[in-house]
N, CA, C and O atoms as a DFTB+ gen file, in Angstrom:
820 C
 N C O
     1  1      78.687      89.825     122.608
     2  2      79.203      90.779     121.621
     3  2      78.318      92.012     121.535
     4  3      78.824      93.128     121.426
     5  1      77.012      91.829     121.582
     6  2      76.089      92.959     121.496
     7  2      76.240      93.874     122.703
     8  3      76.217      95.096     122.556
     9  1      76.397      93.294     123.908
    10  2      76.527      94.090     125.111
    11  2      77.769      94.960     125.060
    12  3      77.751      96.084     125.561
    13  1      78.849      94.468     124.465
    14  2      80.085      95.219     124.379
    15  2      79.975      96.368     123.383
    16  3      80.744      97.326     123.456
    17  1      79.028      96.278     122.458
    18  2      78.960      97.240     121.356
    19  2      77.735      98.136     121.418
    20  3      77.359      98.722     120.402
    21  1      77.100      98.262     122.582
    22  2      75.854      99.028     122.645
    23  2      76.040     100.484     122.239
    24  3      75.135     101.077     121.653
    25  1      77.194     101.069     122.539
    26  2      77.412     102.474     122.235
    27  2      78.213     102.663     120.952
    28  3      78.731     103.751     120.701
    29  1      78.317     101.634     120.154
    30  2      79.058     101.743     118.900
    31  2      78.179     101.310     117.736
    32  3      77.085     100.775     117.919
    33  1      78.681     101.555     116.552
    34  2      78.003     101.113     115.338
    35  2      78.571      99.763     114.953
    36  3      79.788      99.578     114.917
    37  1      77.700      98.832     114.668
    38  2      78.128      97.462     114.399
    39  2      78.043      97.160     112.906
    40  3      77.011      97.370     112.268
    41  1      79.145      96.668     112.374
    42  2      79.246      96.359     110.951
    43  2      79.346      94.860     110.722
    44  3      80.051      94.148     111.436
    45  1      78.628      94.405     109.717
    46  2      78.776      93.027     109.242
    47  2      79.383      93.105     107.850
    48  3      78.811      93.732     106.958
    49  1      80.529      92.479     107.658
    50  2      81.241      92.611     106.391
    51  2      80.969      91.438     105.461
    52  3      80.780      90.302     105.895
    53  1      80.956      91.748     104.164
    54  2      80.796      90.743     103.115
    55  2      81.830      91.004     102.025
    56  3      82.153      92.153     101.723
    57  1      82.344      89.928     101.441
    58  2      83.303      90.035     100.341
    59  2      82.708      89.330      99.132
    60  3      82.409      88.137      99.184
    61  1      82.539      90.069      98.049
    62  2      81.894      89.529      96.849
    63  2      82.911      89.387      95.722
    64  3      82.847      90.116      94.732
    65  1      83.841      88.460      95.866
    66  2      84.857      88.252      94.839
    67  2      86.255      88.269      95.416
    68  3      86.437      88.319      96.632
    69  1      87.247      88.226      94.532
    70  2      88.654      88.203      94.937
    71  2      89.159      89.630      95.130
    72  3      89.291      90.393      94.173
    73  1      89.435      89.970      96.370
    74  2      89.819      91.339      96.717
    75  2      91.284      91.476      97.087
    76  3      91.731      92.580      97.398
    77  1      92.042      90.398      97.065
    78  2      93.453      90.408      97.470
    79  2      93.594      90.925      98.909
    80  3      94.558      91.615      99.242
    81  1      92.623      90.580      99.744
    82  2      92.600      90.978     101.161
    83  2      92.504      92.497     101.352
    84  3      92.861      93.012     102.411
    85  1      92.030      93.200     100.345
    86  2      91.895      94.657     100.468
    87  2      90.922      95.040     101.575
    88  3      91.073      96.076     102.221
    89  1      89.918      94.186     101.784
    90  2      88.924      94.500     102.818
    91  2      89.544      94.513     104.211
    92  3      89.080      95.242     105.088
    93  1      90.586      93.714     104.420
    94  2      91.222      93.657     105.741
    95  2      91.863      94.991     106.090
    96  3      91.733      95.473     107.215
    97  1      92.555      95.586     105.123
    98  2      93.189      96.883     105.362
    99  2      92.144      97.971     105.585
   100  3      92.313      98.827     106.453
   101  1      91.071      97.942     104.807
   102  2      90.020      98.949     104.932
   103  2      89.327      98.832     106.289
   104  3      89.116      99.835     106.971
   105  1      88.979      97.617     106.674
   106  2      88.298      97.403     107.952
   107  2      89.210      97.713     109.134
   108  3      88.751      98.191     110.171
   109  1      90.499      97.441     108.974
   110  2      91.453      97.744     110.043
   111  2      91.466      99.237     110.334
   112  3      91.493      99.653     111.492
   113  1      91.447     100.045     109.266
   114  2      91.410     101.494     109.448
   115  2      90.084     101.938     110.067
   116  3      90.062     102.845     110.899
   117  1      88.993     101.311     109.667
   118  2      87.693     101.665     110.243
   119  2      87.632     101.327     111.730
   120  3      87.078     102.085     112.527
   121  1      88.203     100.192     112.089
   122  2      88.124      99.744     113.488
   123  2      88.945     100.603     114.439
   124  3      88.849     100.445     115.656
   125  1      89.743     101.504     113.900
   126  2      90.494     102.407     114.771
   127  2      89.567     103.357     115.515
   128  3      89.939     103.929     116.538
   129  1      88.369     103.517     114.996
   130  2      87.384     104.337     115.689
   131  2      86.822     103.562     116.876
   132  3      86.456     102.393     116.752
   133  1      86.758     104.222     118.014
   134  2      86.238     103.572     119.222
   135  2      84.728     103.403     119.178
   136  3      84.146     102.757     120.049
   137  1      84.094     103.980     118.164
   138  2      82.632     103.938     118.075
   139  2      82.132     102.876     117.115
   140  3      80.934     102.793     116.848
   141  1      83.030     102.072     116.600
   142  2      82.639     101.089     115.596
   143  2      83.237      99.735     115.923
   144  3      84.386      99.642     116.356
   145  1      82.457      98.688     115.714
   146  2      82.983      97.336     115.866
   147  2      82.391      96.439     114.786
   148  3      81.316      96.705     114.248
   149  1      83.113      95.381     114.486
   150  2      82.685      94.419     113.477
   151  2      82.079      93.210     114.171
   152  3      82.640      92.694     115.138
   153  1      80.940      92.762     113.678
   154  2      80.260      91.608     114.269
   155  2      80.226      90.468     113.262
   156  3      80.460      90.661     112.069
   157  1      79.932      89.278     113.767
   158  2      80.025      88.078     112.939
   159  2      78.708      87.656     112.309
   160  3      78.688      86.812     111.414
   161  1      77.608      88.238     112.771
   162  2      76.313      87.846     112.211
   163  2      75.540      89.073     111.746
   164  3      75.708      90.167     112.286
   165  1      74.704      88.884     110.756
   166  2      73.895      89.970     110.216
   167  2      72.930      90.506     111.261
   168  3      72.681      91.710     111.322
   169  1      72.388      89.615     112.084
   170  2      71.381      90.004     113.072
   171  2      71.929      91.002     114.087
   172  3      71.171      91.815     114.615
   173  1      73.221      90.958     114.367
   174  2      73.822      91.859     115.352
   175  2      74.132      93.238     114.780
   176  3      74.408      94.173     115.532
   177  1      74.088      93.370     113.479
   178  2      74.661      94.552     112.829
   179  2      73.673      95.693     112.660
   180  3      72.456      95.507     112.675
   181  1      74.249      96.893     112.499
   182  2      73.484      98.061     112.077
   183  2      73.606      98.260     110.569
   184  3      72.650      98.649     109.896
   185  1      74.791      97.986     110.060
   186  2      75.089      98.179     108.644
   187  2      75.772      96.941     108.077
   188  3      76.376      96.156     108.807
   189  1      75.663      96.785     106.766
   190  2      76.474      95.823     106.019
   191  2      77.512      96.616     105.245
   192  3      77.181      97.608     104.595
   193  1      78.768      96.184     105.311
   194  2      79.793      96.762     104.455
   195  2      80.257      95.669     103.505
   196  3      80.746      94.625     103.938
   197  1      80.104      95.911     102.216
   198  2      80.396      94.888     101.209
   199  2      81.501      95.380     100.277
   200  3      81.516      96.540      99.866
   201  1      82.427      94.472      99.953
   202  2      83.558      94.791      99.088
   203  2      83.381      94.064      97.758
   204  3      83.267      92.839      97.713
   205  1      83.360      94.841      96.680
   206  2      83.065      94.285      95.357
   207  2      84.178      94.650      94.371
   208  3      84.288      95.816      93.989
   209  1      85.000      93.699      93.950
   210  2      86.008      93.986      92.926
   211  2      85.379      94.021      91.540
   212  3      84.514      93.204      91.223
   213  1      85.812      94.963      90.720
   214  2      85.331      95.044      89.340
   215  2      86.185      94.121      88.477
   216  3      87.384      94.348      88.310
   217  1      85.567      93.089      87.934
   218  2      86.278      92.100      87.126
   219  2      85.996      92.309      85.641
   220  3      86.916      92.314      84.824
   221  1      84.733      92.478      85.299
   222  2      84.363      92.653      83.892
   223  2      83.903      94.085      83.650
   224  3      84.672      94.917      83.168
   225  1      82.654      94.367      83.985
   226  2      82.097      95.714      83.884
   227  2      81.527      96.102      85.236
   228  3      80.912      95.288      85.923
   229  1      81.742      97.372      85.613
   230  2      81.311      97.821      86.933
   231  2      79.827      97.575      87.161
   232  3      79.437      97.044      88.201
   233  1      78.998      97.957      86.195
   234  2      77.557      97.794      86.360
   235  2      77.152      96.354      86.552
   236  3      76.321      96.048      87.407
   237  1      77.735      95.458      85.760
   238  2      77.402      94.030      85.846
   239  2      77.857      93.436      87.166
   240  3      77.106      92.708      87.814
   241  1      79.093      93.744      87.569
   242  2      79.640      93.184      88.805
   243  2      78.906      93.708      90.036
   244  3      78.656      92.959      90.981
   245  1      78.564      94.987      90.022
   246  2      77.848      95.566      91.158
   247  2      76.445      94.986      91.266
   248  3      75.981      94.670      92.362
   249  1      75.777      94.847      90.141
   250  2      74.429      94.269      90.149
   251  2      74.448      92.840      90.683
   252  3      73.577      92.447      91.459
   253  1      75.452      92.065      90.258
   254  2      75.567      90.685      90.735
   255  2      75.841      90.647      92.232
   256  3      75.319      89.786      92.939
   257  1      76.659      91.579      92.718
   258  2      76.970      91.625      94.148
   259  2      75.748      92.016      94.970
   260  3      75.494      91.433      96.023
   261  1      74.996      92.997      94.493
   262  2      73.805      93.437      95.229
   263  2      72.762      92.333      95.333
   264  3      71.982      92.297      96.284
   265  1      72.749      91.439      94.360
   266  2      71.827      90.303      94.428
   267  2      72.162      89.388      95.603
   268  3      71.293      88.672      96.101
   269  1      73.421      89.409      96.048
   270  2      73.857      88.555      97.154
   271  2      73.726      89.243      98.513
   272  3      73.762      88.585      99.553
   273  1      73.575      90.564      98.500
   274  2      73.585      91.336      99.742
   275  2      72.159      91.513     100.259
   276  3      71.302      92.005      99.524
   277  1      71.886      91.126     101.499
   278  2      70.535      91.269     102.060
   279  2      70.078      92.727     102.072
   280  3      70.894      93.641     102.191
   281  1      68.783      92.931     101.949
   282  2      68.214      94.274     101.954
   283  2      67.706      94.678     103.332
   284  3      67.093      95.734     103.481
   285  1      67.953      93.859     104.325
   286  2      67.442      94.130     105.670
   287  2      68.261      95.173     106.422
   288  3      67.847      95.628     107.488
   289  1      69.407      95.555     105.886
   290  2      70.264      96.552     106.520
   291  2      70.736      97.557     105.468
   292  3      70.858      97.218     104.291
   293  1      71.003      98.802     105.899
   294  2      71.666      99.744     104.995
   295  2      73.038      99.197     104.608
   296  3      73.671      98.477     105.381
   297  1      73.484      99.542     103.422
   298  2      74.720      98.961     102.888
   299  2      75.748     100.051     102.590
   300  3      75.427     101.096     102.024
   301  1      76.984      99.779     102.983
   302  2      78.130     100.555     102.512
   303  2      78.826      99.692     101.475
   304  3      79.346      98.624     101.798
   305  1      78.836     100.150     100.232
   306  2      79.386      99.370      99.127
   307  2      80.746      99.941      98.738
   308  3      80.844     101.077      98.274
   309  1      81.790      99.143      98.933
   310  2      83.149      99.551      98.570
   311  2      83.512      98.856      97.260
   312  3      83.757      97.649      97.234
   313  1      83.544      99.621      96.184
   314  2      83.848      99.067      94.860
   315  2      85.351      99.167      94.623
   316  3      85.935     100.246      94.735
   317  1      85.973      98.037      94.294
   318  2      87.427      97.962      94.138
   319  2      87.801      97.894      92.662
   320  3      87.370      96.993      91.942
   321  1      88.603      98.850      92.223
   322  2      89.050      98.915      90.829
   323  2      90.512      98.478      90.752
   324  3      91.359      98.990      91.484
   325  1      90.799      97.539      89.868
   326  2      92.142      96.979      89.741
   327  2      93.034      97.910      88.923
   328  3      92.693      98.259      87.793
   329  1      94.171      98.313      89.487
   330  2      95.110      99.178      88.782
   331  2      96.449      99.176      89.509
   332  3      96.526      98.843      90.692
   333  1      97.503      99.552      88.787
   334  2      98.814      99.738      89.403
   335  2      99.127     101.222      89.590
   336  3     100.142     101.577      90.188
   337  1      98.257     102.079      89.079
   338  2      98.476     103.527      89.158
   339  2      97.715     104.109      90.341
   340  3      96.489     104.009      90.405
   341  1      98.436     104.715      91.276
   342  2      97.794     105.285      92.456
   343  2      96.908     106.478      92.105
   344  3      95.967     106.795      92.833
   345  1      97.213     107.142      90.978
   346  2      96.413     108.299      90.567
   347  2      95.347     107.922      89.543
   348  3      94.833     108.783      88.830
   349  1      95.019     106.639      89.473
   350  2      94.013     106.155      88.529
   351  2      92.663     106.820      88.799
   352  3      92.202     106.863      89.940
   353  1      92.033     107.339      87.742
   354  2      90.726     107.987      87.875
   355  2      89.629     106.934      87.732
   356  3      89.130     106.681      86.636
   357  1      89.272     106.341      88.833
   358  2      88.221     105.320      88.815
   359  2      86.870     105.980      88.584
   360  3      86.651     107.103      89.037
   361  1      85.960     105.307      87.888
   362  2      84.626     105.872      87.663
   363  2      83.824     105.943      88.956
   364  3      84.097     105.217      89.912
   365  1      82.848     106.813      88.970
   366  2      81.947     106.935      90.116
   367  2      80.906     105.826      90.027
   368  3      79.960     105.916      89.245
   369  1      81.080     104.798      90.818
   370  2      80.230     103.612      90.708
   371  2      78.837     103.806      91.283
   372  3      77.974     102.945      91.111
   373  1      78.603     104.923      91.962
   374  2      77.258     105.145      92.504
   375  2      76.222     105.208      91.386
   376  3      75.040     104.947      91.613
   377  1      76.669     105.555      90.175
   378  2      75.757     105.592      89.047
   379  2      75.301     104.221      88.595
   380  3      74.357     104.101      87.814
   381  1      75.974     103.177      89.087
   382  2      75.605     101.802      88.728
   383  2      74.667     101.174      89.749
   384  3      74.218     100.041      89.574
   385  1      74.375     101.909      90.813
   386  2      73.560     101.362      91.901
   387  2      72.116     101.821      91.750
   388  3      71.834     103.019      91.759
   389  1      71.216     100.875      91.613
   390  2      69.797     101.187      91.461
   391  2      69.023     100.542      92.609
   392  3      68.111      99.741      92.399
   393  1      69.410     100.913      93.817
   394  2      68.796     100.328      95.012
   395  2      68.884     101.324      96.155
   396  3      69.884     102.028      96.296
   397  1      67.843     101.382      96.967
   398  2      67.808     102.296      98.098
   399  2      68.753     101.824      99.204
   400  3      69.124     100.653      99.277
   401  1      69.131     102.783     100.069
   402  2      69.937     102.491     101.258
   403  2      71.293     101.877     100.938
   404  3      71.767     100.987     101.644
   405  1      71.910     102.364      99.867
   406  2      73.256     101.913      99.509
   407  2      74.152     103.138      99.357
   408  3      73.896     104.005      98.521
   409  1      75.199     103.203     100.169
   410  2      76.189     104.272     100.084
   411  2      77.433     103.698      99.421
   412  3      77.984     102.705      99.898
   413  1      77.883     104.309      98.325
   414  2      78.934     103.729      97.498
   415  2      80.196     104.579      97.487
   416  3      80.135     105.801      97.352
   417  1      81.344     103.915      97.632
   418  2      82.636     104.577      97.459
   419  2      83.493     103.723      96.530
   420  3      83.245     102.529      96.365
   421  1      84.497     104.340      95.931
   422  2      85.388     103.640      95.006
   423  2      86.811     103.644      95.541
   424  3      87.308     104.672      96.002
   425  1      87.462     102.487      95.478
   426  2      88.851     102.344      95.898
   427  2      89.651     101.658      94.792
   428  3      89.084     101.095      93.855
   429  1      90.977     101.715      94.917
   430  2      91.851     101.055      93.940
   431  2      92.736     100.043      94.662
   432  3      93.127     100.242      95.812
   433  1      93.041      98.958      93.961
   434  2      93.860      97.894      94.543
   435  2      94.549      97.138      93.423
   436  3      94.229      97.314      92.248
   437  1      95.514      96.280      93.805
   438  2      96.099      95.340      92.844
   439  2      96.591      94.106      93.586
   440  3      96.591      94.065      94.816
   441  1      97.008      93.109      92.828
   442  2      97.353      91.820      93.423
   443  2      98.660      91.857      94.196
   444  3      98.881      91.016      95.067
   445  1      99.540      92.824      93.894
   446  2     100.829      92.897      94.575
   447  2     100.738      93.618      95.913
   448  3     101.371      93.209      96.886
   449  1      99.958      94.685      95.962
   450  2      99.922      95.534      97.154
   451  2      98.576      95.530      97.857
   452  3      98.435      96.140      98.917
   453  1      97.595      94.862      97.294
   454  2      96.272      94.900      97.891
   455  2      95.692      96.299      97.769
   456  3      95.773      96.919      96.709
   457  1      95.104      96.800      98.856
   458  2      94.541      98.153      98.860
   459  2      95.675      99.170      98.813
   460  3      96.536      99.176      99.693
   461  1      95.684     100.028      97.801
   462  2      96.773     100.991      97.637
   463  2      96.669     102.110      98.664
   464  3      95.579     102.512      99.069
   465  1      97.832     102.598      99.073
   466  2      97.886     103.767      99.946
   467  2      97.936     104.999      99.058
   468  3      98.995     105.364      98.545
   469  1      96.792     105.633      98.880
   470  2      96.721     106.772      97.970
   471  2      95.587     107.699      98.391
   472  3      94.783     107.370      99.262
   473  1      95.543     108.863      97.755
   474  2      94.555     109.884      98.106
   475  2      93.129     109.387      97.891
   476  3      92.252     109.640      98.716
   477  1      92.895     108.683      96.789
   478  2      91.538     108.200      96.498
   479  2      91.036     107.297      97.615
   480  3      89.909     107.460      98.082
   481  1      91.851     106.356      98.045
   482  2      91.420     105.432      99.088
   483  2      91.254     106.139     100.428
   484  3      90.363     105.800     101.206
   485  1      92.114     107.123     100.697
   486  2      91.965     107.906     101.927
   487  2      90.633     108.654     101.935
   488  3      89.943     108.702     102.952
   489  1      90.284     109.233     100.794
   490  2      89.024     109.969     100.701
   491  2      87.822     109.029     100.834
   492  3      86.807     109.388     101.431
   493  1      87.949     107.831     100.274
   494  2      86.863     106.851     100.396
   495  2      86.657     106.461     101.856
   496  3      85.523     106.353     102.324
   497  1      87.757     106.251     102.568
   498  2      87.670     105.892     103.984
   499  2      87.030     107.019     104.793
   500  3      86.190     106.769     105.658
   501  1      87.426     108.253     104.512
   502  2      86.846     109.400     105.214
   503  2      85.347     109.508     104.935
   504  3      84.559     109.816     105.829
   505  1      84.967     109.249     103.686
   506  2      83.550     109.336     103.319
   507  2      82.723     108.298     104.067
   508  3      81.611     108.585     104.509
   509  1      83.267     107.090     104.206
   510  2      82.556     106.032     104.928
   511  2      82.431     106.392     106.405
   512  3      81.369     106.205     106.999
   513  1      83.496     106.902     106.998
   514  2      83.453     107.297     108.412
   515  2      82.425     108.401     108.641
   516  3      81.686     108.391     109.625
   517  1      82.396     109.347     107.715
   518  2      81.423     110.435     107.846
   519  2      80.007     109.907     107.706
   520  3      79.109     110.318     108.441
   521  1      79.807     108.997     106.762
   522  2      78.480     108.425     106.549
   523  2      78.015     107.631     107.768
   524  3      76.845     107.688     108.147
   525  1      78.937     106.897     108.375
   526  2      78.595     106.089     109.549
   527  2      78.602     106.905     110.833
   528  3      78.231     106.410     111.898
   529  1      79.028     108.159     110.722
   530  2      79.084     109.060     111.879
   531  2      80.011     108.518     112.951
   532  3      79.664     108.473     114.131
   533  1      81.198     108.107     112.518
   534  2      82.194     107.610     113.477
   535  2      83.457     108.454     113.434
   536  3      84.511     108.010     113.890
   537  1      83.365     109.682     112.886
   538  2      84.509     110.585     112.954
   539  2      84.837     110.828     114.418
   540  3      83.940     110.996     115.244
   541  1      86.121     110.845     114.732
   542  2      86.524     110.960     116.131
   543  2      86.172     112.308     116.748
   544  3      86.121     112.436     117.971
   545  1      85.926     113.322     115.902
   546  2      85.573     114.623     116.451
   547  2      84.075     114.764     116.691
   548  3      83.600     115.830     117.084
   549  1      83.322     113.668     116.450
   550  2      81.887     113.671     116.700
   551  2      81.583     112.697     117.823
   552  3      82.309     111.721     118.011
   553  1      80.529     112.947     118.563
   554  2      80.149     112.051     119.646
   555  2      78.738     111.566     119.427
   556  3      77.863     112.324     119.007
   557  1      78.520     110.294     119.713
   558  2      77.173     109.749     119.622
   559  2      76.422     110.047     120.909
   560  3      77.032     110.330     121.940
   561  1      75.141     109.984     120.849
   562  2      74.296     110.222     122.014
   563  2      74.600     109.184     123.084
   564  3      74.489     107.984     122.833
   565  1      74.985     109.637     124.284
   566  2      75.318     108.714     125.370
   567  2      74.130     107.873     125.791
   568  3      74.295     106.800     126.371
   569  1      72.935     108.357     125.501
   570  2      71.744     107.601     125.877
   571  2      71.377     106.548     124.844
   572  3      70.382     105.841     125.003
   573  1      72.159     106.441     123.806
   574  2      71.855     105.475     122.748
   575  2      72.247     104.080     123.212
   576  3      73.431     103.741     123.240
   577  1      71.266     103.278     123.573
   578  2      71.529     101.915     124.027
   579  2      70.713     100.905     123.261
   580  3      70.785      99.706     123.528
   581  1      69.938     101.384     122.310
   582  2      69.112     100.469     121.534
   583  2      69.968      99.610     120.632
   584  3      71.054     100.021     120.224
   585  1      69.488      98.422     120.320
   586  2      70.213      97.552     119.400
   587  2      70.019      97.994     117.969
   588  3      70.621      97.425     117.059
   589  1      69.182      99.009     117.751
   590  2      68.967      99.536     116.415
   591  2      69.659     100.881     116.272
   592  3      69.518     101.760     117.122
   593  1      70.404     101.029     115.193
   594  2      71.026     102.313     114.888
   595  2      69.969     103.210     114.249
   596  3      69.116     102.715     113.512
   597  1      70.005     104.544     114.518
   598  2      68.993     105.435     113.944
   599  2      68.863     105.322     112.441
   600  3      67.769     105.494     111.903
   601  1      69.958     105.036     111.748
   602  2      69.890     104.966     110.286
   603  2      69.006     103.836     109.806
   604  3      68.547     103.848     108.663
   605  1      68.758     102.846     110.675
   606  2      67.916     101.726     110.276
   607  2      66.462     102.155     110.135
   608  3      65.694     101.524     109.409
   609  1      66.088     103.215     110.822
   610  2      64.706     103.683     110.758
   611  2      64.545     104.836     109.777
   612  3      63.448     105.367     109.603
   613  1      65.667     105.225     109.125
   614  2      65.612     106.295     108.146
   615  2      65.783     105.711     106.755
   616  3      66.586     104.803     106.540
   617  1      65.029     106.240     105.830
   618  2      65.178     105.836     104.439
   619  2      65.922     106.933     103.703
   620  3      65.461     108.073     103.634
   621  1      67.068     106.584     103.158
   622  2      67.792     107.577     102.371
   623  2      67.973     107.044     100.970
   624  3      68.207     105.849     100.789
   625  1      67.868     107.909      99.970
   626  2      67.948     107.463      98.576
   627  2      69.343     107.047      98.206
   628  3      70.320     107.462      98.828
   629  1      69.429     106.216      97.177
   630  2      70.743     105.887      96.642
   631  2      71.353     107.148      96.070
   632  3      70.632     108.072      95.694
   633  1      72.685     107.198      96.000
   634  2      73.360     108.408      95.563
   635  2      72.980     108.781      94.142
   636  3      72.920     109.961      93.795
   637  1      72.729     107.795      93.344
   638  2      72.359     108.043      91.949
   639  2      71.579     106.841      91.467
   640  3      72.131     105.745      91.368
   641  1      70.304     107.028      91.165
   642  2      69.460     105.893      90.821
   643  2      69.537     105.544      89.346
   644  3      68.874     104.606      88.902
   645  1      70.330     106.277      88.577
   646  2      70.501     105.954      87.168
   647  2      71.330     104.701      87.039
   648  3      72.348     104.552      87.716
   649  1      70.906     103.797      86.178
   650  2      71.585     102.514      86.071
   651  2      72.771     102.540      85.123
   652  3      73.389     101.504      84.876
   653  1      73.098     103.715      84.586
   654  2      74.217     103.819      83.651
   655  2      75.426     104.386      84.371
   656  3      75.314     105.395      85.067
   657  1      76.593     103.744      84.212
   658  2      77.829     104.246      84.819
   659  2      78.351     105.420      84.004
   660  3      78.314     105.404      82.774
   661  1      78.836     106.435      84.704
   662  2      79.412     107.589      84.028
   663  2      80.824     107.803      84.539
   664  3      80.997     108.378      85.614
   665  1      81.852     107.357      83.802
   666  2      83.233     107.529      84.239
   667  2      83.588     109.003      84.376
   668  3      83.109     109.844      83.615
   669  1      84.449     109.306      85.373
   670  2      84.863     110.675      85.595
   671  2      85.738     111.195      84.468
   672  3      85.756     112.399      84.210
   673  1      86.467     110.310      83.789
   674  2      87.375     110.752      82.749
   675  2      86.728     110.742      81.370
   676  3      87.427     110.828      80.360
   677  1      85.385     110.636      81.315
   678  2      84.702     110.601      80.027
   679  2      84.870     111.918      79.287
   680  3      85.073     111.924      78.073
   681  1      84.787     113.051      80.015
   682  2      84.945     114.358      79.396
   683  2      86.332     114.522      78.805
   684  3      86.497     115.054      77.708
   685  1      87.336     114.051      79.555
   686  2      88.713     114.142      79.076
   687  2      88.885     113.352      77.787
   688  3      89.576     113.803      76.874
   689  1      88.272     112.190      77.702
   690  2      88.399     111.356      76.517
   691  2      87.783     112.047      75.303
   692  3      88.366     112.033      74.219
   693  1      86.623     112.643      75.477
   694  2      85.976     113.354      74.374
   695  2      86.816     114.539      73.916
   696  3      86.932     114.795      72.718
   697  1      87.399     115.257      74.863
   698  2      88.228     116.402      74.523
   699  2      89.456     115.962      73.734
   700  3      89.864     116.629      72.783
   701  1      90.040     114.837      74.133
   702  2      91.202     114.304      73.422
   703  2      90.847     113.948      71.988
   704  3      91.622     114.213      71.069
   705  1      89.670     113.343      71.792
   706  2      89.229     112.983      70.448
   707  2      89.029     114.216      69.574
   708  3      89.354     114.200      68.387
   709  1      88.496     115.280      70.159
   710  2      88.295     116.523      69.405
   711  2      89.636     117.099      68.973
   712  3      89.807     117.506      67.824
   713  1      90.603     117.132      69.922
   714  2      91.932     117.637      69.590
   715  2      92.561     116.822      68.470
   716  3      93.150     117.371      67.539
   717  1      92.428     115.507      68.573
   718  2      93.012     114.621      67.566
   719  2      92.383     114.875      66.194
   720  3      93.082     114.906      65.181
   721  1      91.060     115.056      66.168
   722  2      90.361     115.307      64.905
   723  2      90.812     116.620      64.274
   724  3      90.994     116.696      63.059
   725  1      90.994     117.661      65.101
   726  2      91.439     118.961      64.591
   727  2      92.842     118.861      64.010
   728  3      93.115     119.384      62.930
   729  1      93.733     118.183      64.739
   730  2      95.113     118.018      64.264
   731  2      95.141     117.236      62.957
   732  3      95.868     117.590      62.029
   733  1      94.342     116.166      62.890
   734  2      94.293     115.357      61.672
   735  2      93.794     116.187      60.490
   736  3      94.320     116.077      59.383
   737  1      92.780     117.016      60.727
   738  2      92.246     117.878      59.671
   739  2      93.309     118.851      59.175
   740  3      93.441     119.063      57.969
   741  1      94.070     119.445      60.098
   742  2      95.115     120.393      59.720
   743  2      96.216     119.719      58.916
   744  3      96.727     120.286      57.950
   745  1      96.583     118.488      59.323
   746  2      97.618     117.748      58.598
   747  2      97.170     117.471      57.166
   748  3      97.939     117.651      56.221
   749  1      95.916     117.030      57.013
   750  2      95.381     116.750      55.675
   751  2      95.332     118.022      54.835
   752  3      95.658     118.002      53.648
   753  1      94.922     119.135      55.460
   754  2      94.828     120.406      54.746
   755  2      96.196     120.873      54.264
   756  3      96.343     121.293      53.117
   757  1      97.195     120.799      55.136
   758  2      98.555     121.211      54.763
   759  2      99.096     120.322      53.655
   760  3      99.710     120.809      52.705
   761  1      98.866     119.014      53.776
   762  2      99.325     118.073      52.747
   763  2      98.700     118.391      51.395
   764  3      99.379     118.343      50.369
   765  1      97.417     118.715      51.389
   766  2      96.715     119.052      50.146
   767  2      97.276     120.323      49.524
   768  3      97.468     120.393      48.310
   769  1      97.539     121.329      50.359
   770  2      98.091     122.594      49.853
   771  2      99.470     122.375      49.242
   772  3      99.771     122.901      48.170
   773  1     100.308     121.596      49.928
   774  2     101.652     121.304      49.415
   775  2     101.563     120.547      48.098
   776  3     102.314     120.821      47.162
   777  1     100.644     119.594      48.033
   778  2     100.480     118.806      46.809
   779  2     100.068     119.693      45.634
   780  3     100.604     119.565      44.533
   781  1      99.121     120.587      45.875
   782  2      98.666     121.494      44.821
   783  2      99.785     122.429      44.374
   784  3      99.933     122.716      43.186
   785  1     100.568     122.898      45.339
   786  2     101.669     123.809      45.015
   787  2     102.723     123.113      44.166
   788  3     103.190     123.664      43.169
   789  1     103.100     121.889      44.566
   790  2     104.105     121.126      43.823
   791  2     103.581     120.758      42.443
   792  3     104.323     120.817      41.462
   793  1     102.314     120.379      42.359
   794  2     101.720     119.993      41.081
   795  2     101.678     121.167      40.110
   796  3     101.891     120.993      38.910
   797  1     101.406     122.349      40.623
   798  2     101.352     123.532      39.755
   799  2     102.732     123.876      39.203
   800  3     102.877     124.222      38.031
   801  1     103.745     123.777      40.070
   802  2     105.103     124.087      39.626
   803  2     105.621     123.081      38.611
   804  3     106.420     123.424      37.740
   805  1     105.168     121.848      38.726
   806  2     105.642     120.812      37.806
   807  2     104.795     120.724      36.550
   808  3     105.069     119.910      35.667
   809  1     103.762     121.564      36.467
   810  2     102.936     121.612      35.283
   811  2     101.880     120.540      35.198
   812  3     101.295     120.314      34.139
   813  1     101.633     119.871      36.324
   814  2     100.613     118.821      36.311
   815  2      99.215     119.405      36.356
   816  3      98.246     118.744      35.983
   817  1      99.109     120.653      36.815
   818  2      97.802     121.313      36.905
   819  2      97.776     122.512      35.963
   820  3      96.767     123.211      35.882
């Protein structure tokens, strides 16, 4: 297997939970690149690609998954968010990763369709291909025959070392609350004015 993959990037896949076979669709798309192959053992690999479904809280589930993933290889972490909406704004899970050499992307899936065919998942796949340098318009060094991928000798920081998750739609939620508070204030103000007006006409004031 190693001899067949000398000029490609070798991935070892891990599944950390119930993914509804979403990893199969993702890996199938990755394997379309002639520069990448999947191997069966960690020792043969350049990278680990791990699929983590969010069941309770993203930070908790990701931390539990990272405890299972070896640190001997750089990791591509595919975080799976359960939803039926293809336009679901999943949070940026890289903020939940507090470990070096972990590249994180977010995808959406559900039990009926598995990995959804949507813009978010397409962008996640493109990001992983770019990170692994397997875009078809790029070429690897023909002299690269080592069993070690260059990324194994490079240390790159995690995308965000803060251990707190920051959802992308947090700003929208705050804005909605402000609008609601303003509307509620106006309703109360109008009600008070009407009450005072009616009370004055009826001689109560």
